[in-house]
Backbone as numpy.savetxt, mean C-alpha at the origin, in Angstrom:
# Nx Ny Nz CAx CAy CAz Cx Cy Cz
-2.07 -5.17 23.66 -0.82 -4.21 22.66 -1.86 -3.53 21.63
-1.31 -2.48 21.80 -1.62 -1.17 20.50 -2.34 -1.45 19.39
-3.59 -1.32 18.89 -3.67 -1.52 17.27 -3.20 -0.90 16.60
-2.55 -1.37 15.47 -2.09 -0.26 14.37 -3.10 0.18 13.60
-2.57 1.23 12.98 -3.30 1.70 11.71 -3.11 1.11 10.74
-3.92 0.79 9.95 -3.58 0.55 8.21 -3.14 1.37 7.32
-2.65 1.01 6.23 -1.57 1.83 5.22 -2.23 1.64 3.73
-2.71 2.78 3.03 -2.70 2.29 1.61 -1.76 3.12 1.33
-0.56 2.51 0.16 0.64 3.84 -0.44 0.30 3.59 -1.92
0.67 4.52 -2.03 0.68 4.48 -3.76 2.23 4.46 -4.22
2.84 3.61 -5.01 3.88 3.51 -5.11 4.20 3.67 -6.24
3.56 4.43 -7.42 4.07 5.17 -8.46 5.11 4.14 -9.41
5.87 4.80 -9.99 6.77 3.84 -10.90 7.75 3.69 -10.15
8.77 2.51 -11.00 10.14 2.11 -9.86 10.86 3.34 -9.60
11.00 4.35 -10.42 11.63 5.74 -10.28 11.60 6.20 -8.81
10.49 5.74 -7.91 10.50 6.44 -6.81 10.81 6.28 -6.11
11.89 4.92 -6.14 13.07 4.75 -4.91 13.82 5.80 -5.16
14.28 6.25 -6.63 15.45 7.26 -6.59 14.97 8.83 -6.20
13.59 9.07 -6.66 13.21 10.23 -6.54 11.84 10.35 -5.86
12.12 10.20 -4.50 11.12 10.49 -3.50 9.89 11.43 -3.79
10.51 12.78 -4.09 9.72 13.96 -4.16 8.70 14.35 -2.80
7.25 15.09 -2.93 6.96 14.90 -1.58 6.12 13.72 -1.01
6.09 12.73 -1.97 5.33 11.52 -1.39 6.57 10.90 -0.77
7.69 10.83 -0.84 8.34 9.97 0.07 9.34 10.62 1.07
9.19 11.62 1.27 9.60 12.96 2.32 8.04 12.59 3.47
6.99 12.59 2.78 5.83 12.41 3.53 5.72 10.61 3.85
6.38 9.96 3.31 6.10 8.81 4.14 7.40 8.39 5.28
8.59 8.92 4.86 9.45 9.15 5.94 9.23 9.66 7.15
8.60 10.76 7.07 8.26 11.24 8.32 7.08 10.60 9.18
6.01 9.63 8.11 5.05 8.74 8.58 5.66 7.75 9.54
6.44 7.05 8.95 7.64 5.99 9.52 7.97 5.83 10.65
8.49 7.33 10.89 9.21 7.90 12.28 8.22 8.19 13.42
6.78 8.47 12.83 5.90 8.80 13.89 4.95 7.70 14.03
4.59 6.89 13.37 4.19 5.67 13.44 4.60 4.75 14.67
3.50 4.07 15.71 4.16 3.24 16.44 4.97 2.51 15.56
6.00 1.55 16.33 6.80 0.76 15.27 6.04 -0.40 15.71
6.07 -1.29 14.53 5.49 -2.51 14.11 6.33 -3.35 14.44
5.74 -4.83 14.65 6.66 -5.88 14.99 7.13 -6.45 13.56
6.27 -6.13 12.66 5.80 -6.84 10.96 5.48 -5.85 10.40
5.71 -5.89 9.02 4.93 -5.14 8.32 4.67 -6.29 6.78
3.04 -6.29 7.03 2.79 -7.07 5.56 2.26 -6.14 4.74
2.51 -6.48 3.47 2.43 -5.59 1.99 1.30 -6.93 1.10
0.32 -5.71 0.44 -0.42 -6.18 -0.37 -0.11 -5.61 -1.99
0.67 -6.16 -2.60 0.83 -5.28 -4.23 0.37 -6.14 -5.60
0.01 -5.46 -6.48 -0.38 -5.98 -7.20 0.21 -6.12 -8.38
1.94 -6.39 -7.78 2.80 -7.06 -8.61 2.85 -8.39 -8.38
2.42 -9.20 -7.80 1.63 -10.41 -6.95 0.43 -10.51 -6.94
0.16 -11.23 -7.64 -1.28 -11.87 -8.15 -1.37 -13.37 -8.35
-2.52 -14.35 -7.46 -2.19 -15.77 -7.39 -3.82 -16.37 -7.67
-3.85 -17.47 -8.36 -4.77 -17.68 -8.17 -5.99 -17.81 -6.82
-4.87 -18.51 -5.92 -5.47 -18.12 -4.42 -4.35 -17.17 -3.31
-4.63 -16.91 -2.59 -3.89 -16.23 -1.56 -2.69 -16.80 -1.37
-1.69 -16.78 -1.44 -0.39 -16.98 -0.82 0.44 -15.78 0.18
1.18 -16.43 1.19 2.31 -15.55 1.88 3.50 -16.03 1.70
4.48 -15.02 1.89 5.75 -15.20 1.72 6.07 -15.79 2.97
7.02 -16.96 3.07 7.91 -17.26 4.52 9.35 -17.16 4.60
9.86 -16.72 3.37 11.25 -16.70 3.46 11.97 -15.89 4.27
12.98 -16.41 5.06 13.52 -15.71 6.39 14.43 -14.39 5.56
14.65 -14.29 4.24 15.91 -13.52 4.13 15.01 -13.05 2.37
13.84 -12.43 2.44 13.31 -12.17 1.21 14.43 -11.25 0.08
14.29 -11.78 -1.00 15.34 -11.26 -1.84 14.40 -10.06 -2.29
15.62 -9.01 -3.01 14.77 -7.75 -3.48 14.42 -7.82 -4.89
12.99 -8.25 -5.30 12.92 -8.42 -6.83 12.97 -7.26 -7.91
13.45 -7.17 -9.04 13.82 -6.28 -9.51 12.81 -6.25 -11.00
11.40 -5.98 -10.60 10.15 -6.79 -11.10 9.75 -5.62 -12.30
11.26 -5.08 -13.05 10.52 -3.96 -14.36 12.06 -3.76 -15.03
12.01 -3.17 -16.02 12.63 -3.06 -17.22 12.92 -1.64 -17.72
13.75 -1.61 -18.46 14.02 -0.14 -19.48 14.10 1.24 -18.20
14.28 0.87 -17.04 14.72 2.18 -16.16 16.11 2.42 -16.04
16.42 3.43 -15.23 17.83 4.04 -14.86 18.66 2.54 -14.31
19.91 2.28 -14.73 20.51 1.17 -14.53 20.96 0.99 -12.54
20.97 2.39 -11.93 20.60 2.42 -10.82 19.86 1.58 -10.03
18.79 1.75 -10.33 17.49 0.85 -9.47 17.65 -0.42 -9.30
18.86 -1.15 -10.77 19.09 -2.49 -10.65 19.77 -3.13 -9.23
20.58 -1.35 -8.67 21.66 -2.44 -7.75 20.94 -1.99 -6.56
19.81 -1.40 -6.49 19.00 -1.05 -5.08 18.78 -2.27 -4.57
18.73 -2.51 -2.93 18.39 -3.59 -2.18 17.44 -3.12 -1.17
16.87 -4.27 -0.38 16.24 -3.85 0.60 16.14 -5.28 1.50
17.20 -5.16 2.47 17.67 -6.22 3.02 16.86 -6.91 4.23
15.98 -6.26 4.43 14.62 -6.65 5.74 14.46 -8.07 5.93
14.50 -8.58 6.90 14.34 -10.30 7.18 13.10 -10.71 6.83
12.61 -11.65 6.64 11.00 -12.01 6.66 10.28 -12.11 7.81
9.69 -12.77 7.52 8.20 -12.65 9.01 7.73 -13.80 9.00
8.18 -14.87 9.02 7.54 -16.53 9.00 6.18 -16.41 10.13
6.28 -15.85 11.19 5.49 -16.36 11.93 3.85 -15.14 11.81
4.37 -14.37 11.47 3.24 -13.45 11.09 2.57 -13.77 9.71
3.02 -14.51 9.12 2.93 -14.88 8.04 2.09 -15.86 7.61
2.64 -16.96 8.40 1.55 -18.15 9.19 0.57 -17.72 9.70
0.55 -16.73 10.50 -0.80 -16.19 11.33 -1.66 -15.60 10.16
-1.25 -14.92 9.09 -2.28 -14.62 7.84 -2.74 -15.81 7.37
-1.80 -16.57 7.11 -2.74 -17.87 6.35 -3.76 -18.49 7.12
-3.60 -18.44 8.54 -4.65 -18.82 9.66 -5.93 -18.37 9.49
-5.57 -16.91 9.29 -6.92 -16.15 9.19 -7.53 -15.69 7.72
-6.91 -16.44 7.04 -7.07 -16.59 5.39 -8.27 -17.65 5.59
-7.46 -18.67 5.86 -8.15 -20.20 5.69 -9.53 -20.15 6.73
-9.51 -19.19 7.87 -10.61 -19.15 8.34 -11.70 -18.40 7.92
-11.40 -17.70 6.97 -11.94 -16.52 6.37 -12.81 -17.65 4.98
-12.51 -18.96 4.81 -12.50 -19.54 3.68 -12.21 -19.75 2.71
-10.66 -19.19 2.96 -10.01 -19.36 1.38 -8.97 -20.41 1.05
-8.19 -20.83 0.26 -7.74 -21.77 0.42 -6.07 -21.29 0.41
-5.67 -20.49 1.28 -4.36 -20.01 1.72 -3.28 -20.87 1.71
-2.11 -20.94 0.71 -0.85 -21.28 1.14 0.26 -20.84 1.36
1.42 -21.07 1.74 2.61 -20.68 2.00 3.39 -20.48 0.61
4.10 -19.65 0.42 5.03 -19.53 -0.48 6.53 -19.26 -0.28
7.73 -20.56 -0.05 9.02 -20.58 0.60 10.07 -19.43 0.19
9.74 -19.22 -1.08 11.17 -18.94 -2.01 10.74 -17.32 -2.55
9.40 -16.77 -2.69 9.43 -15.40 -3.35 9.79 -14.29 -2.51
10.36 -13.17 -2.91 11.05 -12.03 -2.15 10.29 -11.01 -2.77
10.44 -9.65 -2.23 9.65 -8.51 -2.21 9.75 -7.89 -3.93
8.02 -8.02 -4.23 8.33 -6.90 -5.22 8.35 -5.52 -5.56
8.32 -4.84 -6.11 8.55 -3.47 -6.38 7.64 -2.77 -5.62
6.62 -3.16 -5.45 5.32 -2.66 -5.23 5.54 -2.75 -3.84
6.48 -3.41 -3.30 6.76 -3.59 -1.78 7.81 -2.74 -1.31
9.16 -2.99 -1.97 10.40 -2.57 -1.13 10.58 -1.06 -1.60
9.77 -0.75 -2.46 10.36 0.70 -3.03 9.23 1.76 -2.24
8.20 1.33 -1.71 7.76 2.31 -0.80 8.30 2.10 0.66
8.49 1.13 1.31 9.35 0.54 2.39 10.94 1.34 2.34
11.71 1.83 0.99 12.77 2.40 1.48 12.50 3.85 1.95
11.33 4.27 1.86 10.75 5.67 2.30 10.24 5.30 3.37
9.57 4.65 3.41 8.84 4.35 5.16 9.52 4.05 6.13
10.35 2.96 5.89 11.07 2.50 6.65 12.77 2.30 6.36
13.68 3.13 6.16 14.76 2.85 4.93 15.66 2.11 5.72
15.90 1.96 7.11 16.87 0.83 7.23 16.72 -0.32 7.45
15.38 -0.88 6.81 15.02 -2.04 6.17 15.40 -2.80 7.99
14.48 -2.14 9.15 14.85 -3.18 10.12 13.91 -3.71 10.87
12.49 -3.54 9.96 11.52 -4.56 10.53 11.23 -5.38 9.28
10.84 -6.73 10.19 10.27 -7.55 9.42 9.08 -7.73 8.25
9.38 -8.07 7.04 8.60 -8.20 5.91 8.12 -9.29 5.30
6.96 -9.56 4.89 6.27 -10.66 4.45 5.37 -9.85 3.49
4.63 -10.78 2.46 3.92 -10.68 1.33 2.87 -11.45 1.45
1.54 -10.69 1.01 0.17 -11.70 1.08 0.02 -11.12 -0.38
-0.36 -12.56 -1.04 -0.57 -11.91 -2.53 -2.21 -11.45 -2.69
-2.35 -10.83 -4.05 -4.03 -10.48 -4.22 -4.70 -11.76 -5.08
-5.50 -12.34 -4.93 -5.99 -13.46 -5.32 -6.34 -12.71 -6.75
-6.15 -13.42 -8.16 -6.76 -12.70 -9.21 -8.54 -12.12 -9.25
-9.23 -13.04 -8.65 -10.65 -12.96 -9.22 -11.09 -11.90 -8.20
-10.22 -11.06 -7.28 -11.37 -10.00 -6.17 -11.90 -9.02 -7.19
-12.89 -8.71 -6.69 -13.27 -7.56 -7.09 -13.72 -6.66 -5.97
-13.78 -5.58 -6.32 -14.18 -4.21 -4.79 -14.48 -5.01 -3.90
-15.78 -5.51 -3.64 -16.30 -6.03 -2.52 -15.09 -7.16 -1.73
-14.69 -8.07 -2.79 -13.82 -9.51 -2.42 -12.74 -8.79 -1.83
-11.93 -7.26 -2.37 -10.88 -6.78 -1.94 -11.10 -6.68 -0.01
-11.94 -5.42 0.00 -12.86 -5.31 1.19 -13.00 -6.02 2.08
-13.28 -7.46 1.76 -13.52 -8.63 2.67 -12.17 -9.10 2.96
-11.47 -9.39 1.90 -9.86 -9.56 2.08 -8.94 -9.24 3.45
-9.08 -8.04 3.39 -8.46 -7.02 4.38 -9.42 -7.03 5.34
-10.89 -7.49 6.04 -11.06 -7.44 6.98 -10.61 -9.07 7.60
-10.84 -9.52 6.84 -9.84 -11.36 7.45 -9.08 -11.28 7.83
-7.56 -10.11 7.49 -6.64 -9.91 7.81 -6.71 -8.97 8.95
-7.63 -8.47 9.08 -8.07 -7.12 10.55 -7.16 -7.30 11.69
-7.12 -8.70 11.96 -7.15 -9.02 13.58 -5.25 -8.97 13.29
-4.95 -9.14 12.43 -3.12 -8.87 12.53 -3.08 -7.59 12.88
-3.64 -6.33 12.65 -3.31 -5.05 13.21 -3.06 -4.98 14.90
-4.03 -6.02 15.37 -3.74 -6.15 16.60 -2.51 -6.78 17.52
-2.31 -7.34 16.74 -0.90 -8.06 16.69 0.47 -7.83 16.56
0.37 -6.35 16.24 1.80 -5.93 16.11 1.95 -5.48 14.55
1.12 -6.17 13.63 1.45 -6.34 12.22 0.91 -4.73 11.44
1.81 -3.94 10.69 1.13 -2.61 10.10 0.98 -3.51 8.67
-0.38 -3.33 8.63 -1.04 -3.82 7.45 -0.84 -3.02 6.10
-0.39 -2.85 5.04 -0.02 -2.05 4.16 -0.41 -2.37 2.67
-1.27 -1.67 2.18 -1.93 -2.03 0.59 -1.15 -0.94 -0.58
-0.30 -1.68 -1.11 0.38 -0.86 -2.13 -0.12 -0.75 -3.61
-0.41 0.34 -4.01 -1.15 -0.23 -5.04 -0.66 1.43 -5.87
-1.52 2.11 -6.29 -1.75 3.68 -7.21 -3.12 3.97 -6.93
-3.11 5.45 -6.54 -4.23 6.37 -6.64 -4.91 6.53 -7.72
-4.16 6.68 -8.81 -4.30 6.59 -9.94 -3.44 5.80 -10.90
-3.62 4.93 -12.01 -3.14 4.01 -12.76 -2.92 4.06 -14.18
-2.97 5.15 -14.74 -3.08 4.65 -16.59 -1.49 4.70 -16.81
-1.43 3.61 -17.18 0.13 3.86 -18.02 -0.14 4.16 -19.47
-1.28 4.03 -19.99 -1.39 4.37 -21.35 -0.58 6.00 -21.49
-1.37 6.87 -20.44 -0.65 7.80 -20.86 0.15 8.71 -20.03
1.08 7.76 -19.27 2.45 7.84 -18.49 3.43 8.51 -19.40
3.77 9.93 -18.65 5.14 10.39 -19.55 5.73 11.11 -18.25
6.97 10.09 -18.48 8.08 10.24 -17.29 8.73 11.40 -17.32
8.85 11.91 -16.00 9.44 13.29 -15.74 8.55 14.55 -16.20
7.12 14.45 -16.34 6.43 15.43 -16.85 5.37 15.88 -15.37
5.88 17.18 -15.43 5.55 17.63 -13.93 4.00 17.95 -14.30
3.37 18.06 -15.53 1.73 18.69 -15.34 0.79 17.77 -15.22
0.15 17.80 -14.25 -0.93 17.02 -14.07 -2.10 17.07 -15.02
-2.57 15.81 -15.37 -3.98 15.39 -15.89 -5.20 15.84 -15.04
-5.76 17.21 -15.52 -7.05 17.26 -14.50 -8.04 16.14 -14.03
-7.92 15.21 -15.22 -9.13 14.18 -14.79 -8.52 13.29 -13.69
-6.75 12.78 -13.42 -6.26 12.10 -12.25 -6.34 12.99 -10.86
-6.57 14.40 -11.16 -6.68 15.37 -9.98 -8.63 15.05 -9.44
-9.02 15.03 -10.40 -10.51 15.19 -10.17 -11.00 13.66 -9.54
-10.29 12.22 -9.73 -10.27 11.30 -9.30 -10.14 11.03 -7.83
-8.61 11.58 -8.04 -8.03 11.22 -6.63 -8.76 12.43 -5.36
-9.18 13.46 -6.11 -10.04 14.25 -5.09 -10.98 13.53 -4.52
-11.79 13.04 -5.61 -12.99 12.17 -4.91 -13.02 11.14 -3.96
-11.83 10.53 -4.33 -11.68 9.12 -3.53 -11.08 10.03 -1.83
-9.92 10.73 -2.53 -9.81 11.64 -1.39 -11.02 11.90 0.08
-12.43 12.52 -0.78 -12.99 12.92 0.01 -13.79 11.99 0.93
-14.09 10.85 -0.09 -14.69 9.50 0.69 -13.75 8.66 1.55
-12.27 9.06 1.50 -11.54 8.24 2.81 -11.97 9.46 4.14
-11.90 10.47 3.86 -12.02 11.56 5.08 -13.26 11.46 5.49
-14.58 11.35 4.88 -15.65 10.95 5.14 -15.94 9.64 6.04
-15.03 8.77 5.95 -15.12 7.74 6.33 -16.08 6.64 5.53
-15.87 6.74 4.22 -17.77 6.34 3.47 -16.87 4.87 2.48
-16.98 3.91 3.26 -16.18 2.81 2.78 -17.04 2.62 1.87
-18.56 2.80 1.96 -19.39 2.24 0.89 -19.31 2.88 -0.56
-18.85 4.21 -0.52 -18.36 5.01 -1.96 -17.12 4.80 -2.66
-16.04 4.30 -1.24 -15.03 3.62 -1.71 -14.90 2.29 -2.60
-16.02 1.78 -2.06 -16.35 0.12 -3.09 -16.66 0.37 -4.19
-17.55 1.49 -4.25 -18.17 1.73 -5.74 -17.14 2.72 -6.34
-16.13 2.85 -5.76 -15.40 4.37 -6.97 -15.27 4.04 -8.09
-14.69 2.52 -8.55 -14.53 2.23 -10.47 -15.66 2.62 -11.03
-16.94 2.52 -10.16 -17.97 2.60 -11.09 -18.82 3.65 -10.93
-18.63 4.81 -9.96 -19.39 6.27 -9.84 -18.47 7.14 -9.85
-17.00 7.13 -9.75 -16.35 8.12 -9.73 -15.88 8.91 -10.97
-15.64 10.37 -10.77 -15.25 10.88 -11.75 -14.22 10.40 -12.47
-13.91 9.94 -14.00 -13.13 9.76 -14.78 -12.79 8.43 -14.31
-13.42 7.57 -13.77 -13.11 5.99 -13.27 -12.44 5.49 -14.00
-12.95 5.14 -15.33 -12.57 4.45 -16.04 -11.19 4.90 -16.65
-10.94 6.05 -16.91 -9.90 6.51 -17.55 -8.15 6.35 -16.30
-9.24 6.70 -15.25 -8.10 6.82 -13.83 -7.34 5.37 -14.03
-7.99 4.30 -13.82 -7.98 3.07 -13.82 -8.63 2.06 -15.05
-8.09 1.94 -16.33 -8.10 1.05 -16.97 -8.29 -0.46 -16.18
-7.89 -1.22 -15.58 -8.14 -2.03 -15.01 -7.87 -1.91 -13.39
-8.07 -2.62 -12.65 -8.64 -2.36 -11.31 -7.53 -2.64 -10.49
-6.48 -3.70 -11.05 -5.78 -4.07 -9.78 -5.03 -3.26 -8.59
-4.52 -2.35 -9.30 -3.60 -0.88 -8.66 -4.72 -0.11 -7.70
-5.99 -0.26 -8.10 -7.15 0.38 -6.95 -7.00 -0.49 -5.58
-7.51 -1.83 -6.03 -7.89 -2.74 -4.82 -7.21 -2.67 -3.46
-5.86 -2.55 -3.54 -4.99 -2.50 -2.08 -5.76 -1.40 -1.31
-6.20 -0.26 -1.98 -6.61 0.55 -1.28 -8.08 0.24 -0.22
-8.83 -0.75 -1.04 -9.76 -1.38 -0.44 -9.34 -2.54 0.73
-8.49 -3.30 0.58 -7.78 -4.33 1.38 -7.26 -3.32 2.80
-6.86 -1.75 2.71 -6.18 -1.40 3.64 -7.45 -0.67 4.33
-8.23 -0.36 3.61 -9.82 0.30 4.43 -10.29 -0.68 4.73
-10.69 -2.23 4.13 -11.17 -2.83 4.70 -10.64 -3.78 6.44
-9.45 -3.59 6.36 -8.28 -4.18 7.46 -8.50 -3.08 8.66
-9.15 -1.84 8.19 -9.48 -1.08 9.29 -10.67 -1.25 10.08
-11.44 -2.31 9.54 -12.51 -3.04 10.66 -14.02 -1.83 10.24
-13.53 -0.68 10.36 -15.04 0.22 10.26 -14.40 1.93 10.08
-15.40 2.46 9.72 -15.48 3.65 9.41 -14.37 4.59 10.57
-13.50 4.65 10.56 -12.47 5.03 11.50 -11.86 6.49 10.95
-10.91 7.43 12.28 -10.35 8.37 11.53 -9.24 8.05 10.69
-9.58 9.15 9.21 -8.50 8.74 7.98 -7.83 10.16 7.98
-6.25 9.86 7.77 -5.59 11.22 6.95 -4.89 11.13 5.77
-4.84 12.21 4.83 -4.22 11.79 3.79 -2.78 12.33 3.70
-1.76 11.34 3.44 -0.50 11.91 2.93 -0.16 12.30 2.07
-0.16 13.48 1.53 0.16 14.04 0.32 1.09 13.46 -0.67
0.88 13.62 -1.52 2.27 12.79 -2.69 2.14 13.57 -4.07
1.20 14.60 -4.12 0.87 15.06 -5.64 0.91 14.22 -6.58
1.02 15.00 -8.20 0.85 13.89 -8.94 1.93 13.99 -9.96
2.29 12.68 -10.12 4.00 12.84 -11.08 3.43 12.01 -12.56
4.51 12.40 -13.00 4.36 11.78 -14.53 3.21 11.96 -15.19
2.39 12.96 -15.03 1.31 13.44 -15.43 0.19 12.69 -14.99
0.29 11.73 -14.53 -0.99 10.68 -14.55 -1.20 10.02 -13.21
0.14 10.08 -12.48 -0.02 9.13 -11.55 -0.12 9.92 -9.76
-1.31 9.74 -9.56 -1.46 10.47 -7.90 -0.96 9.21 -7.24
0.41 10.36 -6.33 0.72 9.36 -5.12 0.44 9.72 -3.73
-0.91 10.24 -4.04 -1.74 10.35 -2.44 -1.49 8.84 -1.66
-1.36 9.22 -0.53 -1.59 7.68 0.27 -2.90 7.96 1.36
-3.01 6.66 2.16 -3.98 7.10 3.36 -4.02 6.18 4.48
-3.80 7.02 5.75 -3.94 6.01 6.80 -5.15 6.16 7.62
-5.56 4.77 7.39 -6.68 4.34 8.13 -6.34 4.05 9.81
-7.03 5.24 10.80 -6.93 4.56 12.01 -6.32 5.68 12.56
-5.80 6.71 12.36 -5.34 7.63 13.17 -4.80 8.93 12.35
-4.83 9.97 13.05 -4.87 11.30 12.44 -3.29 11.60 12.28
-3.10 11.81 10.96 -1.67 12.24 10.73 -1.66 13.65 10.27
-0.74 14.46 11.26 -0.65 15.79 11.54 -0.50 16.66 9.92
-1.28 17.71 10.14 -1.48 18.50 8.88 -0.03 19.15 8.59
1.02 19.70 9.70 1.97 19.81 9.00 2.90 19.04 9.91
4.17 18.62 8.91 5.03 18.00 9.85 6.01 18.59 10.56
5.58 18.32 12.08 6.91 19.28 13.08 8.07 18.41 13.01
9.14 19.19 13.49 10.60 19.15 13.47 10.68 18.01 14.29
9.78 17.59 15.58 10.08 16.41 16.13 9.90 15.09 15.42
10.63 14.55 15.05 10.28 13.28 14.21 9.90 12.31 15.14
10.22 12.24 16.26 10.01 10.97 17.21 8.67 10.91 17.68
7.75 12.24 17.67 6.33 12.13 18.20 5.42 10.96 17.64
4.77 10.21 18.42 4.18 9.04 17.88 2.81 9.76 17.30
2.09 9.17 16.55 0.73 9.31 16.22 -0.08 8.96 17.14
-1.31 9.90 17.53 -2.48 9.70 18.08 -2.87 8.08 18.42
-3.29 7.72 19.24 -4.11 6.14 19.04 -5.23 6.83 18.59
């Protein structure tokens, strides 16, 4: 079976579901070009637990875990099936890595999962499950967490870390098109490390990158990037899925580890990415 690439997605604000912009268009193009997975695993900072958990629901509900937004957001559904066999395999891998991973039979999909999937796989026709992020993860721990799950990419599972390349909600300005320079500088620094295959620098980003503390007052929205990088297992070809900066401070760039994304999106959306 073909080894799938891994993906980090910036999921932005919940309004991303209704306002796809550049990031949504490019995720949609990516979804059409990727080899079709048997299941999608999403790790999101909106589900953090003391110990790892994986969802086993056959029909995970769409969780609207946010408030104060357009009422239309609360009517949206992402009716994908669950992927309990792949979830049980993820639990086996985490347990083999020495983690006390446990099943969760009831939890649905939080907005860190279903909002980007609306654009990546809008038909909701690929089974989806989530694995939680342990509360105690640091940068190296997140990278190792991804490495523990890496065999799933050989078994038809698309591993997605969903977070935000920059995430300072204290400076969030809904609908403001003006990008703060610090967010752009941090995003470009991380982009350069991704494209260089410098995973060591990625793991140190929150300590050494320019404006890191301002770009991420807390770490949880950066850690999914390290999970996705770790799941790629080594410094492999990587690509940027352009997203720009929205609401002043949220970089919407995403990264694909393990395949080259075309610099220009061609008219033929059925072309698969190269191995």
